[in-house]
C-alpha positions as CSV (number, residue, x, y, z in Angstrom):
1,M,114.4,98.7,58.5
2,T,112.5,98.3,61.7
3,V,109.1,100.0,62.1
4,N,107.7,101.2,65.3
5,K,104.1,100.9,66.4
6,V,102.8,104.0,64.7
7,G,104.3,103.0,61.4
8,R,107.3,105.4,61.3
9,P,110.8,104.1,60.5
10,S,112.8,103.7,63.7
11,K,115.6,106.1,64.3
12,A,117.2,104.0,67.1
13,K,120.4,103.2,65.3
14,E,121.1,106.7,64.2
15,R,120.1,108.2,67.6
16,I,122.4,105.7,69.4
17,A,125.3,106.5,67.1
18,Q,124.6,110.3,67.6
19,I,124.6,109.9,71.4
20,L,127.8,107.8,71.3
21,R,129.5,110.4,69.2
22,A,128.4,113.1,71.7
23,A,129.7,111.0,74.5
24,R,133.1,110.8,72.8
25,S,133.2,114.6,72.5
26,V,132.2,115.1,76.1
27,V,134.7,112.6,77.4
28,A,137.4,114.3,75.4
29,A,136.5,117.8,76.7
30,E,135.4,117.0,80.3
31,G,137.0,113.7,81.2
32,F,135.3,110.4,81.9
33,A,134.4,111.3,85.5
34,N,132.7,114.5,84.5
35,T,130.7,113.0,81.7
36,T,127.0,113.1,82.7
37,L,123.9,112.1,80.9
38,S,122.8,115.8,80.8
39,R,126.1,116.8,79.1
40,V,125.9,114.0,76.6
41,A,122.3,114.8,75.8
42,A,123.1,118.5,75.3
43,A,126.1,117.7,73.1
44,A,123.9,115.3,71.1
45,G,121.0,117.8,70.8
46,V,118.5,115.4,72.4
47,Q,116.6,115.2,75.7
48,R,118.2,113.5,78.7
49,T,115.2,111.1,78.8
50,L,116.1,109.9,75.3
51,V,119.6,109.0,76.5
52,L,118.1,107.2,79.4
53,H,115.6,105.4,77.1
54,Y,118.4,104.0,75.0
55,F,121.1,103.3,77.6
56,G,119.2,103.0,80.9
57,S,121.7,104.8,83.1
58,R,125.1,106.6,82.9
59,D,126.8,103.2,83.5
60,G,124.8,101.8,80.6
61,L,125.9,104.7,78.4
62,M,129.5,104.4,79.4
63,Q,129.6,100.6,78.9
64,A,128.1,101.1,75.4
65,F,130.6,103.8,74.7
66,I,133.5,101.6,75.7
67,T,132.1,98.6,73.8
68,D,131.2,100.3,70.6
69,A,133.1,103.6,70.2
70,V,136.4,102.5,71.8
71,A,136.4,99.1,70.3
72,E,136.2,100.8,66.9
73,Y,139.4,102.7,67.7
74,G,141.4,99.5,68.1
75,D,139.6,97.8,65.2
76,A,140.5,100.8,62.9
77,L,144.1,100.6,64.0
78,V,144.3,96.9,63.3
79,R,142.8,97.5,59.8
80,L,145.0,100.6,59.2
81,G,146.3,100.4,55.6
82,A,144.8,96.9,55.2
83,D,145.8,96.7,51.5
84,E,149.4,97.7,52.1
85,P,152.4,95.5,53.0
86,I,152.8,95.0,56.7
87,E,156.0,97.1,56.9
88,H,154.0,100.1,55.5
89,R,151.1,99.5,57.9
90,V,153.5,99.4,60.9
91,T,155.0,102.7,59.8
92,R,151.6,104.3,59.6
93,M,150.9,103.3,63.3
94,F,153.4,106.1,64.2
95,E,152.2,108.8,61.9
96,P,149.4,111.4,62.1
97,G,146.2,109.7,61.3
98,A,146.8,106.6,63.3
99,Y,144.1,108.1,65.5
100,A,141.3,109.8,63.6
101,N,141.8,113.0,65.6
102,R,143.2,114.3,68.9
103,D,140.0,113.8,70.7
104,D,140.1,110.1,70.0
105,L,143.6,109.9,71.5
106,V,142.5,111.9,74.6
107,V,139.5,109.7,75.1
108,W,141.6,106.6,74.8
109,S,144.1,108.0,77.4
110,E,141.2,108.8,79.7
111,L,140.0,105.2,79.5
112,V,143.4,103.8,80.1
113,A,143.7,105.9,83.3
114,L,140.2,105.0,84.3
115,A,141.1,101.3,84.0
116,A,143.5,101.7,86.9
117,R,140.6,102.6,89.1
118,E,137.5,100.9,87.6
119,P,137.5,97.1,87.4
120,V,134.7,97.1,84.8
121,V,136.6,99.4,82.5
122,R,139.8,97.4,83.0
123,Q,138.0,94.1,82.3
124,R,136.5,95.5,79.0
125,L,139.8,96.9,77.8
126,T,141.5,93.6,78.8
127,E,139.0,91.7,76.7
128,L,139.4,94.0,73.7
129,W,143.2,93.6,73.8
130,T,143.3,89.9,74.5
131,D,140.3,88.7,72.5
132,R,140.4,91.1,69.6
133,W,143.2,93.5,68.9
134,L,146.3,91.5,69.8
135,P,145.0,88.4,68.0
136,G,144.2,90.5,65.0
137,L,147.7,91.9,64.9
138,E,149.2,88.4,65.4
139,Q,147.1,87.1,62.5
140,Q,148.5,89.8,60.2
141,L,152.0,89.2,61.3
142,G,151.7,85.5,61.0
143,T,150.4,85.9,57.4
144,A,153.2,88.3,56.5
145,Y,155.9,86.2,58.1
146,P,154.8,82.5,57.8
147,A,158.2,81.1,58.8
148,A,158.1,82.8,62.2
149,T,157.0,80.8,65.1
150,A,153.7,81.5,66.8
151,E,155.5,82.4,70.0
152,R,157.7,84.9,68.1
153,V,154.7,86.4,66.3
154,A,152.8,86.8,69.6
155,A,155.8,88.5,71.3
156,T,156.3,90.9,68.3
157,A,152.6,91.8,68.3
158,Y,152.7,92.6,72.0
159,A,156.0,94.6,71.6
160,L,154.5,96.6,68.7
161,A,151.4,97.3,70.8
162,C,153.5,98.5,73.7
163,L,155.6,100.7,71.4
164,F,152.5,102.2,69.8
165,E,150.8,102.9,73.2
166,A,153.9,104.5,74.6
167,H,154.5,106.6,71.5
168,W,151.0,108.1,71.5
169,A,151.1,108.6,75.3
170,F,154.4,110.6,74.8
171,H,152.7,112.5,72.0
172,L,150.0,113.8,74.5
173,Q,152.8,114.9,76.8
174,G,154.5,116.9,74.1
175,V,157.3,114.4,73.4
176,D,156.3,114.2,69.8
177,S,158.9,115.6,67.4
178,P,159.3,114.1,64.0
179,G,162.6,112.6,65.1
180,R,160.9,110.8,68.0
181,A,158.3,109.4,65.5
182,D,161.2,108.2,63.3
183,Q,162.8,106.5,66.3
184,A,159.6,104.7,67.1
185,K,159.3,103.6,63.4
186,Q,162.9,102.3,63.5
187,A,162.2,100.3,66.6
188,A,159.1,98.8,65.1
189,H,161.0,97.8,61.9
190,T,163.7,96.2,64.1
191,L,161.0,94.0,65.6
192,L,159.7,93.1,62.1
193,A,163.2,92.3,60.9
194,A,163.6,89.9,63.8
195,L,160.5,88.1,62.6
196,D,162.0,87.9,59.1
197,G,165.3,86.6,60.5
198,K,167.2,89.7,59.4
199,A,168.0,91.0,62.9
């Protein structure tokens, strides 16, 4: 535990986490463009100056939000059902609970839309996908299907990610019946069967 100059335990980690959680709720409610330091501070129950102290500016806060909070979404999805067979894990990608809550899905959609306009956001999401999430999925598929070629595994990981992203985007648009979720699961399992040589 770090200790500050007056001998009290530092609350930096918990304050930063508190502010990032507040940023998530503000982005979900107000949109990325309308997320201000003042709104985040009010949602976190702290002074605006404390947000500035930890993040330096709105841009600093938003970069930390993208790096920490949003990266955790993808990491959680890659780890979803980590102790289960890959077929069960893929099924869970299309069921309630794939996103912790609706706000997380809304925030993700906001960031995807923002990436079309903001190069910094696009770069960070590109890095997360290409350096972290897709390789994580490829590693899991490669372990589950060792006879599959690396090229086939990479193509399947990408196709599963595309199917997942589209499924949840449709969900926000109201195209989210249980039958549609079943169709997405069937398509995902068709991709897995091709890895296994059964398709």
